[in-house]
RODO-910943 format. One record per residue (C-alpha): residue number from 1; x, y, z; residue in three letters. Coordinates in Angstrom, 3 decimals, m for minus. Layout:
N
rec pos=NUM; c1=X; c2=Y; c3=Z; code=ALA $
...
***
This chain:
93
rec pos=1; c1=39.334; c2=m12.481; c3=12.084; code=MET $
rec pos=2; c1=39.911; c2=m10.779; c3=15.700; code=THR $
rec pos=3; c1=38.877; c2=m7.238; c3=14.165; code=TRP $
rec pos=4; c1=35.578; c2=m9.328; c3=13.048; code=LEU $
rec pos=5; c1=34.585; c2=m10.649; c3=16.318; code=HIS $
rec pos=6; c1=35.384; c2=m7.011; c3=17.863; code=ASP $
rec pos=7; c1=32.788; c2=m5.653; c3=15.899; code=GLN $
rec pos=8; c1=30.365; c2=m8.410; c3=16.678; code=SER $
rec pos=9; c1=27.890; c2=m5.885; c3=18.504; code=GLU $
rec pos=10; c1=28.074; c2=m3.053; c3=15.512; code=LEU $
rec pos=11; c1=27.343; c2=m6.273; c3=13.079; code=ILE $
rec pos=12; c1=24.114; c2=m7.367; c3=14.729; code=GLY $
rec pos=13; c1=22.632; c2=m3.581; c3=15.749; code=TYR $
rec pos=14; c1=23.512; c2=m2.956; c3=11.646; code=CYS $
rec pos=15; c1=21.657; c2=m6.378; c3=10.999; code=ALA $
rec pos=16; c1=18.737; c2=m5.947; c3=13.037; code=GLY $
rec pos=17; c1=18.488; c2=m2.049; c3=12.274; code=ALA $
rec pos=18; c1=18.360; c2=m3.208; c3=8.245; code=LEU $
rec pos=19; c1=15.797; c2=m6.312; c3=8.870; code=THR $
rec pos=20; c1=13.365; c2=m4.551; c3=10.854; code=THR $
rec pos=21; c1=13.752; c2=m1.539; c3=8.727; code=VAL $
rec pos=22; c1=12.492; c2=m4.081; c3=5.836; code=ALA $
rec pos=23; c1=9.608; c2=m5.102; c3=6.933; code=PHE $
rec pos=24; c1=8.448; c2=m1.201; c3=7.442; code=LEU $
rec pos=25; c1=7.054; c2=m1.304; c3=3.963; code=PRO $
rec pos=26; c1=4.655; c2=m3.876; c3=4.780; code=GLN $
rec pos=27; c1=3.036; c2=m2.445; c3=7.555; code=LEU $
rec pos=28; c1=2.761; c2=0.909; c3=6.051; code=ILE $
rec pos=29; c1=1.274; c2=m1.110; c3=3.067; code=ARG $
rec pos=30; c1=m0.837; c2=m2.529; c3=5.459; code=THR $
rec pos=31; c1=m1.869; c2=0.683; c3=6.829; code=TRP $
rec pos=32; c1=m3.618; c2=1.919; c3=3.923; code=ARG $
rec pos=33; c1=m4.940; c2=m1.279; c3=2.014; code=SER $
rec pos=34; c1=m6.052; c2=m3.102; c3=5.461; code=GLY $
rec pos=35; c1=m3.468; c2=m5.999; c3=5.098; code=GLY $
rec pos=36; c1=m6.924; c2=m8.325; c3=3.466; code=HIS $
rec pos=37; c1=m4.674; c2=m9.949; c3=0.994; code=ALA $
rec pos=38; c1=m1.941; c2=m11.154; c3=3.767; code=LEU $
rec pos=39; c1=m2.194; c2=m14.686; c3=4.973; code=SER $
rec pos=40; c1=m2.849; c2=m14.873; c3=8.978; code=GLY $
rec pos=41; c1=m1.329; c2=m17.853; c3=9.053; code=LEU $
rec pos=42; c1=2.057; c2=m16.229; c3=7.306; code=MET $
rec pos=43; c1=1.837; c2=m14.035; c3=10.074; code=LEU $
rec pos=44; c1=0.770; c2=m16.360; c3=12.758; code=ALA $
rec pos=45; c1=4.047; c2=m18.523; c3=12.084; code=LEU $
rec pos=46; c1=6.458; c2=m15.494; c3=11.235; code=PHE $
rec pos=47; c1=5.412; c2=m13.839; c3=14.538; code=GLY $
rec pos=48; c1=5.772; c2=m16.466; c3=16.521; code=THR $
rec pos=49; c1=9.619; c2=m17.229; c3=15.002; code=GLY $
rec pos=50; c1=10.751; c2=m13.722; c3=15.603; code=VAL $
rec pos=51; c1=9.559; c2=m14.372; c3=19.243; code=SER $
rec pos=52; c1=11.128; c2=m17.232; c3=19.785; code=LEU $
rec pos=53; c1=14.861; c2=m15.273; c3=18.173; code=TRP $
rec pos=54; c1=13.899; c2=m12.764; c3=21.003; code=PHE $
rec pos=55; c1=13.448; c2=m15.039; c3=23.932; code=VAL $
rec pos=56; c1=16.739; c2=m16.830; c3=21.689; code=TYR $
rec pos=57; c1=18.760; c2=m13.045; c3=22.116; code=GLY $
rec pos=58; c1=17.277; c2=m12.614; c3=26.186; code=LEU $
rec pos=59; c1=18.961; c2=m15.662; c3=26.834; code=LEU $
rec pos=60; c1=22.056; c2=m15.137; c3=25.490; code=ARG $
rec pos=61; c1=21.947; c2=m11.798; c3=26.810; code=MET $
rec pos=62; c1=22.409; c2=m9.688; c3=22.726; code=SER $
rec pos=63; c1=20.775; c2=m6.317; c3=23.052; code=ARG $
rec pos=64; c1=20.894; c2=m6.522; c3=18.904; code=PRO $
rec pos=65; c1=19.104; c2=m9.925; c3=18.709; code=ILE $
rec pos=66; c1=16.368; c2=m8.546; c3=21.320; code=MET $
rec pos=67; c1=15.980; c2=m5.331; c3=20.035; code=LEU $
rec pos=68; c1=15.458; c2=m6.205; c3=16.418; code=ALA $
rec pos=69; c1=12.716; c2=m8.834; c3=17.230; code=ASN $
rec pos=70; c1=11.175; c2=m6.956; c3=19.614; code=GLY $
rec pos=71; c1=10.681; c2=m3.960; c3=17.413; code=LEU $
rec pos=72; c1=9.598; c2=m6.795; c3=14.196; code=THR $
rec pos=73; c1=7.236; c2=m8.037; c3=16.293; code=ASP $
rec pos=74; c1=5.617; c2=m4.900; c3=17.528; code=LEU $
rec pos=75; c1=5.161; c2=m4.345; c3=13.336; code=GLN $
rec pos=76; c1=3.600; c2=m7.921; c3=13.444; code=VAL $
rec pos=77; c1=1.408; c2=m7.070; c3=16.297; code=LEU $
rec pos=78; c1=0.195; c2=m3.738; c3=14.259; code=VAL $
rec pos=79; c1=m0.073; c2=m5.647; c3=10.971; code=ILE $
rec pos=80; c1=m2.197; c2=m8.162; c3=12.573; code=LEU $
rec pos=81; c1=m4.278; c2=m5.753; c3=14.780; code=ILE $
rec pos=82; c1=m4.537; c2=m4.071; c3=10.991; code=LEU $
rec pos=83; c1=m5.819; c2=m7.272; c3=9.477; code=LYS $
rec pos=84; c1=m8.111; c2=m8.319; c3=12.328; code=LEU $
rec pos=85; c1=m9.728; c2=m4.874; c3=12.703; code=ARG $
rec pos=86; c1=m10.446; c2=m4.841; c3=8.591; code=ARG $
rec pos=87; c1=m11.767; c2=m8.160; c3=8.547; code=ALA $
rec pos=88; c1=m14.304; c2=m7.032; c3=11.712; code=HIS $
rec pos=89; c1=m15.265; c2=m4.135; c3=9.738; code=LEU $
rec pos=90; c1=m16.201; c2=m6.094; c3=6.343; code=PHE $
rec pos=91; c1=m17.962; c2=m8.664; c3=8.750; code=LYS $
rec pos=92; c1=m20.310; c2=m6.030; c3=10.078; code=ALA $
rec pos=93; c1=m20.879; c2=m4.191; c3=7.181; code=ALA $
***
């Protein structure tokens, strides 16, 4: 089990890369469609959870956790902005 512990940072970076990239298709879909079908509550809860994971990574001084969750939070922020912008455009029309 020592060899696995020695690879913990690498495992963290791989896990972070996969979970962050997994959210990218949703970002692309929202970019194209505006995200009108997305739940604002889900985005708020998910973004808050991801932010708390970032803080946890900061407290643990874990770069993989901070990097993955920081990038995911940016994606959530972009999706939220796109969703709000589309809602504003529909109200103006």
